[in-house]
FIVEXTI-491897 format. One record per residue (C-alpha): residue number from 1; residue in three letters; z, x, y. Coordinates in steps of 0.1 Angstrom, whole numbers, plus 5000, padded with zeros to 4 digits. Each point is the difference from the previous one (the first is absolute). Layout:
num/residu/zz/xx/yy
NUM/Ala/Z/X/Y;
...
// end
This chain:
num/residu/zz/xx/yy
1/Met/7322/9762/0380;
2/Gln/5018/5025/5022;
3/Cys/4988/4987/5034;
4/Leu/5002/5014/5035;
5/Val/4995/4975/5028;
6/Leu/4991/5017/5033;
7/Gly/5008/4977/5029;
8/Ala/5025/4981/4979;
9/Gly/5020/4987/5029;
10/Gly/4971/4980/5014;
11/Phe/4987/4965/4993;
12/Ile/4977/5008/4970;
13/Gly/5023/5028/4988;
14/Thr/5031/4978/4998;
15/Asn/4982/4973/4980;
16/Leu/4983/5026/4977;
17/Cys/5033/5018/4993;
18/Arg/5017/4967/4991;
19/Ser/4972/4990/4976;
20/Leu/4998/5035/4983;
21/Leu/5038/4999/4994;
22/Met/4998/4965/4985;
23/Lys/4973/5012/4977;
24/Gly/5022/5028/4987;
25/His/4984/5030/5018;
26/Thr/5020/5028/5015;
27/Val/4995/5000/5038;
28/Arg/5004/5027/5026;
29/Ala/4998/4985/5034;
30/Phe/4990/5024/5029;
31/Gly/4999/4991/5036;
32/Arg/5014/5005/5035;
33/Arg/5022/4969/5000;
34/Gln/5008/4969/4979;
35/Ser/4995/4968/5019;
36/Phe/5019/4981/4972;
37/Pro/5023/5024/4981;
38/Glu/5013/4972/4977;
39/Ala/4964/4993/4988;
40/Leu/4996/5036/4988;
41/Arg/5032/5001/4979;
42/Gly/4993/5016/4967;
43/Cys/4974/5024/5015;
44/Asp/5006/5037/5005;
45/Trp/4997/5000/5038;
46/Ile/4989/5033/5014;
47/Pro/4999/5001/5038;
48/Gly/4973/5022/5014;
49/Asp/4970/5003/5023;
50/Phe/4965/4998/4985;
51/Ala/4989/5026/5026;
52/Asp/5024/5026/4984;
53/Pro/4982/5016/4971;
54/Ala/5032/5017/4987;
55/Ser/5019/4968/4996;
56/Leu/4970/4984/4983;
57/Ala/4995/5027/4974;
58/Ser/5035/4998/4986;
59/Thr/4999/4962/4999;
60/Ile/4967/4999/4980;
61/Ser/5012/5022/4972;
62/Gly/5002/4982/4967;
63/Cys/4982/4968/5010;
64/Asp/4971/4985/4981;
65/Val/4986/4977/5027;
66/Val/5002/5003/5038;
67/Phe/4994/4969/5021;
68/His/4989/5011/5034;
69/Leu/5008/4972/5025;
70/Val/5009/5021/5030;
71/Asn/4982/4994/5033;
72/Ala/5013/5015/5031;
73/Thr/4978/4980/5024;
74/Thr/4985/4966/5006;
75/Pro/4963/4991/5008;
76/Ala/5009/4997/5037;
77/Ser/5023/5031/5003;
78/Ala/4976/5023/4980;
79/Asn/4973/4996/5025;
80/Val/5023/5010/5028;
81/Asp/5008/5035/4985;
82/Lys/4974/5008/4974;
83/Val/5012/5036/4994;
84/Ala/5035/4988/4993;
85/Asp/4986/4974/4976;
86/Leu/4980/5026/4982;
87/Asn/5030/5023/4997;
88/Ala/5025/4973/4990;
89/Asn/4978/4984/4974;
90/Val/4971/5021/4987;
91/Ala/5016/5035/5003;
92/Ser/5033/4988/4985;
93/Thr/4981/4984/4971;
94/Leu/4982/5033/4993;
95/His/5035/5016/4996;
96/Leu/5009/4972/4977;
97/Leu/4969/5005/4978;
98/Glu/5007/5037/4998;
99/Ala/5036/4992/4989;
100/Cys/4987/4975/4974;
101/Arg/4976/5025/4986;
102/Glu/5027/5027/4998;
103/Thr/5026/4977/4983;
104/Gly/4976/4984/4975;
105/Val/5001/4964/5013;
106/Ser/4977/4979/4978;
107/Arg/4988/4975/5026;
108/Val/5002/4991/5037;
109/Val/4996/4964/5011;
110/Phe/4991/4997/5037;
111/Val/5002/4970/5022;
112/Ser/4969/5000/5022;
113/Ser/4989/4973/5025;
114/Gly/4977/4972/4991;
115/Gly/5000/4988/5036;
116/Thr/4990/5033/5017;
117/Ile/4980/5021/4975;
118/Tyr/4968/4979/5003;
119/Gly/5000/4996/5038;
120/Ile/4979/4971/5011;
121/Pro/4987/4990/4966;
122/Asp/4963/4993/4993;
123/Gln/5010/4978/4971;
124/Val/5028/4974/4997;
125/Pro/5019/4998/4977;
126/Thr/4997/5038/4999;
127/Pro/4997/5019/4967;
128/Glu/5012/5036/4993;
129/Thr/4963/5011/5001;
130/Ala/4996/4990/5037;
131/Ser/4995/5027/5025;
132/Thr/5031/5014/5016;
133/Asn/4998/5002/5038;
134/Pro/5036/4998/5013;
135/Ile/5004/4992/5037;
136/Thr/5036/5014/5001;
137/Ala/5014/5035/4995;
138/Tyr/5024/4982/4975;
139/Gly/4971/4989/4979;
140/Ile/4984/5035/5002;
141/Ser/5032/5016/4988;
142/Lys/5002/4976/4970;
143/Leu/4964/5007/4991;
144/Ala/5006/5038/5003;
145/Ile/5030/4997/4976;
146/Glu/4978/4981/4975;
147/Lys/4974/5028/5002;
148/Tyr/5026/5027/4995;
149/Leu/5014/4981/4969;
150/Gly/4965/5002/4986;
151/Leu/4998/5037/5008;
152/Tyr/5033/5007/4983;
153/Glu/4989/4981/4969;
154/Tyr/4967/5020/5000;
155/Leu/5016/5034/5006;
156/His/5034/4996/4983;
157/His/4998/4969/4977;
158/Leu/5026/4982/5020;
159/Asp/4996/4964/4990;
160/Tyr/5002/4973/5027;
161/Arg/4994/4964/5008;
162/Val/4995/4986/5035;
163/Leu/5008/4964/5010;
164/Arg/4984/4987/5031;
165/Val/5026/4974/5009;
166/Ala/4993/4971/5023;
167/Asn/5027/4986/5023;
168/Pro/5032/4998/4979;
169/Phe/5029/4977/5009;
170/Gly/5033/4989/4985;
171/Pro/5037/5007/4998;
172/Tyr/5012/5034/5014;
173/Gln/4972/5001/5026;
174/Thr/5015/5006/5035;
175/Ala/4970/5004/5022;
176/Leu/5019/5027/5019;
177/Lys/4969/5023/5002;
178/Asn/4979/4972/5014;
179/Gln/4985/4995/4966;
180/Gly/5003/4968/4981;
181/Val/4990/4971/5022;
182/Ile/5015/4975/4976;
183/Ala/5035/5016/5001;
184/Ala/4997/5003/5038;
185/Phe/4989/4964/5005;
186/Val/5026/4985/4976;
187/Arg/5028/5020/5017;
188/Arg/4990/4988/5034;
189/Ala/4995/4964/4988;
190/Leu/5035/5000/4984;
191/Thr/5016/5011/5032;
192/Gly/4981/4975/5022;
193/Gln/4980/5027/5018;
194/His/4963/4998/5009;
195/Ile/4975/5020/4979;
196/Glu/4979/5027/5017;
197/Met/4965/5001/4987;
198/Trp/4972/5025/5007;
199/Gly/4967/4982/5007;
200/Asp/4991/4964/4993;
201/Gly/5016/4998/4965;
202/Cys/4967/4999/4982;
203/Val/5004/5034/4984;
204/Ile/4998/4994/4963;
205/Arg/5020/5020/4974;
206/Asp/5007/5000/4963;
207/Tyr/5037/4994/4995;
208/Ile/5016/5008/4966;
209/Tyr/5035/4993/4988;
210/Ile/5020/5032/4992;
211/Asp/5008/4992/4964;
212/Asp/4963/5000/4993;
213/Val/4996/5034/5017;
214/Val/5029/5015/4979;
215/Glu/4985/4987/4968;
216/Ala/4967/5018/5009;
217/Leu/5018/5032/5008;
218/Ile/5018/5000/4966;
219/Leu/4968/4992/4982;
220/Ala/4983/5029/5018;
221/Ala/5026/5024/4988;
222/Thr/4988/4997/4964;
223/His/4964/4988/5004;
224/Gln/4974/5016/4978;
225/Gly/4964/4998/5009;
226/Pro/4974/5016/5022;
227/Asn/5008/4983/5033;
228/Arg/5023/5016/5025;
229/Ile/4999/4977/5030;
230/Phe/5010/4963/5000;
231/Asn/5001/4973/5027;
232/Ile/5033/4981/4999;
233/Gly/4999/4967/5020;
234/Ser/5000/4963/4996;
235/Gly/4962/4997/5006;
236/Glu/5007/4973/5025;
237/Gly/4998/5002/5038;
238/Arg/5025/4985/5025;
239/Ser/4999/5002/5038;
240/Leu/5031/5008/5021;
241/Asn/4998/4964/5012;
242/Asp/5001/4988/4963;
243/Ile/5031/5022/4995;
244/Val/5018/4985/5030;
245/Ala/4991/4965/4989;
246/Ala/5013/5006/4965;
247/Ile/5034/5014/5013;
248/Ala/5003/4971/5024;
249/Arg/4994/4975/4972;
250/Leu/5025/5016/4976;
251/Leu/5027/5004/5027;
252/Glu/4992/4966/5015;
253/Val/5000/5014/5035;
254/Asp/4976/5004/5029;
255/Ile/4991/5036/5006;
256/Leu/4990/5012/5035;
257/Val/4973/5027/4999;
258/Glu/4995/5025/5028;
259/Arg/4965/5015/5000;
260/Arg/4994/5037/5008;
261/Pro/4967/5018/5004;
262/Ala/4982/5007/4967;
263/Arg/5004/5036/4986;
264/Ser/4971/5023/4991;
265/Val/5018/5011/4968;
266/Asp/4997/4965/4985;
267/Val/4969/4994/4979;
268/Pro/4990/4963/5003;
269/Val/5001/4992/4963;
270/Ser/5014/5017/4970;
271/Ile/5000/4984/4965;
272/Leu/5000/5021/4968;
273/Asp/4979/4994/4969;
274/Thr/5024/5006/4971;
275/Thr/4975/4995/4972;
276/Leu/5004/5036/4988;
277/Ala/5038/4997/4998;
278/Ala/4997/4968/4980;
279/Gln/4975/5016/4975;
280/Asp/5014/5035/4996;
281/Leu/5036/4999/5011;
282/Thr/5006/4965/4985;
283/Trp/5016/4990/5032;
284/Gln/4996/4972/5024;
285/Ala/5021/4984/5027;
286/Ser/5020/4972/4986;
287/Thr/5023/4988/5028;
288/Gln/4987/4972/5022;
289/Phe/5001/5008/5037;
290/Glu/5023/4971/5009;
291/Glu/5024/5007/4972;
292/Gly/5002/5037/5010;
293/Leu/5006/4989/5036;
294/Arg/5027/4976/4989;
295/Val/5019/5027/4981;
296/Thr/4996/5024/5029;
297/Ile/5014/4975/5025;
298/Ala/5030/4992/4977;
299/Trp/5007/5038/4997;
300/Met/4998/5005/5038;
301/Lys/5023/4970/5005;
302/Ser/5025/5016/4976;
303/Met/4999/5032/5021;
304/His/5010/4983/5032;
// end
């Protein structure tokens, strides 16, 4: 495949580009900056801003599949400036979809958010059919993009797949945007610092190792079938306290936790039901949490 990865310099993008190259695909990597330039060797790196429609259009030309991984905000920052979030993510994606339609892209694969799309879920684990009531502007933007993808398929036959990804972790995650608690916690534990935690640590999330996410993305690029939207998670819930305990166990250190007030953007529990992905995408998470954490810690140690 001739692939374009938007947001290639980020955590998921870096891992996806590496895997696509290893599988023999041609990769154009688009982003503002590369966190790990060495990791993207072999890609055609194209620096650019997702918010600039002109640079996007020329980049897309000749590509079969576009992986849309760009997100300009976080769940916390999106609520602070909702208009900026709408412009940076939704409006920019509409320019992208227009460019895809004009240049004859065969499929767009979009990384949505398993953690924020559903809001406070009625059902846990949460299936794709659950109601979507995001409690963050971030989640609303993700949901709007999913709906626009559906519209473009209806109006212009632009094929798409959406992966509602849980909380990914693994090598090349830096936690610089205050996303990625595992990366943030490990980095602080390795340098002997205390860990800052919002709330009592009982917030439960579905953590998934990055290699499993990348495998799902690549399967989504060629998937045939009626379904368009898939949950991608481990199907298991872990609290923040569980995460700290696991890191302390693997590093054989005591970790001091500093508690901060709970945040309104954090839903109490988010675990994804991945039955549909198993049945229709022939995908399921295969990396055990502790094994993924062990590899992540080893990688972060090598970066110090």
